[in-house]
C-alpha positions as CSV (number, residue, x, y, z in Angstrom):
1,M,-29.6,5.8,-50.8
2,H,-30.4,1.8,-50.7
3,L,-32.2,-0.2,-48.7
4,N,-30.6,-2.0,-45.5
5,D,-32.1,-5.8,-45.0
6,E,-33.9,-4.5,-41.8
7,Q,-35.9,-1.9,-44.5
8,T,-36.6,-4.7,-46.9
9,Q,-37.7,-7.4,-45.0
10,R,-40.2,-5.0,-41.9
11,L,-41.2,-4.2,-46.1
12,V,-42.0,-8.1,-46.9
13,D,-43.7,-8.3,-43.6
14,G,-45.6,-5.5,-43.9
15,E,-43.8,-3.5,-41.0
16,L,-42.4,-0.3,-42.0
17,A,-43.3,2.8,-40.6
18,I,-46.0,4.7,-42.3
19,G,-43.0,7.8,-42.1
20,M,-40.8,5.8,-44.2
21,R,-43.2,4.3,-46.7
22,A,-43.2,6.9,-49.6
23,T,-39.5,6.9,-49.5
24,V,-39.1,3.6,-49.5
25,Y,-41.7,2.9,-52.5
26,D,-40.5,6.2,-54.0
27,H,-37.2,4.2,-54.2
28,L,-37.9,1.6,-55.1
29,R,-39.7,2.9,-58.2
30,R,-36.2,4.5,-58.9
31,C,-33.4,1.7,-58.4
32,A,-33.8,-1.3,-59.5
33,E,-31.2,-3.1,-57.3
34,C,-32.8,-2.8,-54.5
35,R,-36.7,-3.9,-57.2
36,G,-33.9,-6.7,-57.0
37,R,-33.4,-7.4,-53.6
38,F,-36.8,-6.4,-52.5
39,A,-38.0,-8.9,-55.2
40,A,-35.8,-11.8,-54.0
41,A,-36.6,-11.2,-50.4
42,E,-41.0,-11.6,-51.1
43,Y,-39.6,-14.8,-53.3
44,D,-37.8,-16.5,-50.0
45,A,-41.1,-15.3,-47.5
46,D,-43.6,-17.2,-49.8
47,E,-41.0,-20.3,-50.5
48,V,-41.0,-20.3,-46.5
49,S,-44.8,-20.2,-45.8
50,A,-45.6,-23.1,-48.4
51,L,-43.0,-25.1,-46.7
52,L,-44.3,-24.6,-43.3
53,R,-47.5,-25.6,-44.9
54,Y,-45.8,-29.3,-44.8
55,V,-45.1,-29.2,-41.6
56,D,-48.0,-27.3,-39.6
57,H,-50.8,-29.7,-38.2
58,A,-53.1,-30.4,-36.3
59,P,-53.4,-31.5,-32.7
60,P,-53.9,-34.5,-31.6
61,N,-57.7,-35.3,-29.9
62,V,-57.1,-36.2,-27.5
63,R,-59.4,-36.5,-23.8
64,G,-58.0,-36.0,-20.9
65,E,-59.8,-39.5,-19.3
66,A,-57.4,-41.9,-22.3
67,I,-54.5,-39.5,-20.3
68,I,-56.1,-40.1,-17.1
69,A,-56.8,-44.2,-18.0
70,E,-53.2,-44.7,-19.5
71,A,-51.2,-43.8,-16.5
72,R,-53.0,-45.4,-14.4
73,G,-52.3,-48.7,-17.0
74,R,-48.8,-47.4,-16.4
75,R,-48.7,-47.4,-12.6
76,S,-50.3,-51.1,-12.3
77,W,-48.5,-52.2,-14.4
78,R,-44.9,-50.6,-12.0
79,G,-46.8,-51.4,-9.5
80,R,-46.9,-55.5,-10.2
81,W,-43.4,-54.7,-11.2
82,A,-42.2,-53.5,-8.2
83,A,-43.6,-56.3,-6.0
84,G,-42.1,-58.8,-7.6
85,V,-38.9,-57.6,-7.7
86,I,-39.9,-57.5,-3.8
87,G,-41.4,-60.5,-3.3
88,A,-38.5,-62.4,-5.5
89,L,-35.8,-60.3,-2.9
90,A,-38.1,-61.4,0.1
91,I,-37.9,-65.5,-1.0
92,G,-34.2,-64.9,-1.7
93,G,-33.5,-63.1,1.8
94,A,-35.2,-65.6,3.9
95,A,-33.8,-68.5,2.2
96,Y,-30.0,-67.4,2.5
97,A,-31.2,-66.8,6.6
């Protein structure tokens, strides 16, 4: 019996069923191939954890008031732009008439 990939990964993650632990650890003591695969899986898990530390960062500190103020500022800009377009169309329509 050799450990399959799922058993190895569960062992690395600490999710192996209690009843299986003694059997798996006993097998690891006797099987160099499975020990090697287990060591490689532990190494990979450590590498992934280390790499994730580089991409994880704290979320920005944003206050609700700042979001509301920005939204109001955008709305007023859009409103002025829309009023300008409507005004230009009205002038153009009046000139055409």
